[in-house]
C-alpha positions in Angstrom: 30.5 -23.1 -36.5 28.8 -21.7 -33.5 25.1 -22.6 -33.0 22.8 -19.7 -33.3 20.0 -19.0 -30.9 19.3 -20.8 -27.7 21.4 -20.6 -24.5 24.1 -23.2 -23.8 24.3 -24.6 -20.3 20.7 -25.4 -19.6 19.0 -22.1 -19.8 15.5 -23.8 -20.1 15.9 -25.2 -16.6 17.0 -21.8 -15.4 14.0 -20.2 -17.1 11.7 -22.7 -15.4 13.2 -21.7 -12.0 12.8 -18.1 -12.8 9.1 -18.6 -13.7 8.5 -20.5 -10.5 10.1 -17.7 -8.5 8.0 -15.1 -10.3 4.8 -17.1 -9.6 5.8 -17.5 -6.0 6.5 -13.8 -5.7 3.1 -13.0 -7.3 1.3 -15.3 -4.8 3.1 -13.6 -1.9 2.3 -10.2 -3.2 -1.4 -11.1 -3.5 -1.4 -12.6 0.0 0.3 -9.4 1.5 -2.2 -7.2 -0.4 -5.1 -9.1 1.1 -3.5 -8.7 4.5 -3.2 -5.0 4.0 -6.8 -4.7 2.9 -7.9 -6.0 6.3 -5.8 -3.4 8.2 -6.9 0.0 9.4 -4.9 3.2 9.6 -5.9 6.1 11.9 -4.6 9.6 11.9 -5.6 12.7 13.9 -5.4 16.4 13.3 -5.9 19.5 15.4 -4.3 17.9 18.5 -6.6 14.9 18.3 -9.8 16.9 17.7 -10.4 15.0 14.5 -9.6 11.4 13.9 -10.0 9.6 10.6 -9.6 5.9 10.0 -9.1 4.4 6.5 -9.0 0.8 5.5 -6.3 -0.9 3.4 -8.8 -0.7 0.6 -8.5 3.1 0.6 -11.9 3.6 2.1 -12.7 6.0 5.0 -14.3 3.8 7.6 -14.8 6.3 10.4 -14.5 10.0 11.3 -14.5 11.0 15.0 -14.9 14.6 16.0 -14.3 16.1 19.5 -17.4 18.1 20.5 -15.3 21.3 21.0 -14.2 21.3 17.4 -17.8 21.5 16.1 -18.3 25.2 15.8 -21.1 26.3 13.5 -19.3 29.6 12.9 -16.1 27.9 11.7 -17.0 25.1 9.4 -14.0 25.7 7.3 -11.6 24.8 10.1 -13.4 21.5 10.7 -13.4 20.7 7.0 -9.6 21.4 6.9 -9.0 19.2 9.9 -11.0 16.3 8.4 -9.1 16.6 5.1 -5.7 16.7 6.9 -6.5 13.7 9.1 -7.8 11.7 6.1 -4.8 12.5 4.0 -2.4 11.4 6.8 -4.3 8.1 7.3 -4.1 7.5 3.6 -0.3 8.2 3.6 0.1 5.7 6.4 -1.7 3.1 4.5 0.3 3.8 1.3 3.6 3.7 3.3 2.7 0.3 4.8 1.8 -1.0 1.3 5.1 0.3 -0.2 7.0 -1.3 2.7 5.4 -4.7 2.1 6.0 -4.6 -1.6 9.6 -3.5 -1.2 10.2 -6.4 1.2 8.9 -8.8 -1.4 10.6 -7.3 -4.4 13.9 -6.4 -2.8 13.3 -2.8 -3.7 13.1 -3.5 -7.4 9.7 -1.8 -7.7 6.7 -2.9 -9.7 8.2 -2.5 -13.2 8.1 -6.1 -14.1 7.3 -6.9 -17.7 4.9 -9.7 -16.8 
């Protein structure tokens, strides 16, 4: 009669290897995340009139405005340019983050059950 439960052929050893690989991948992901947090991403809008830099921690670290873009009669344009540059810098940071995570997970994504 066949034995119920368990996996013939040394599955516990394979499970240990799988767990070690998962732990190693988790360490690598944490290291890469820490690396990303130290990087900065800069984007411009309005032909370079507005420049916004964000950190890997998703924080705006600087906003630079060209003097000619500061028009008290057209505050809305300046606000739009700042938003556009900030959003582009954040997209760059997210793309770099996704690239690092995909390289670690082989494109599997983050849907691990552990």
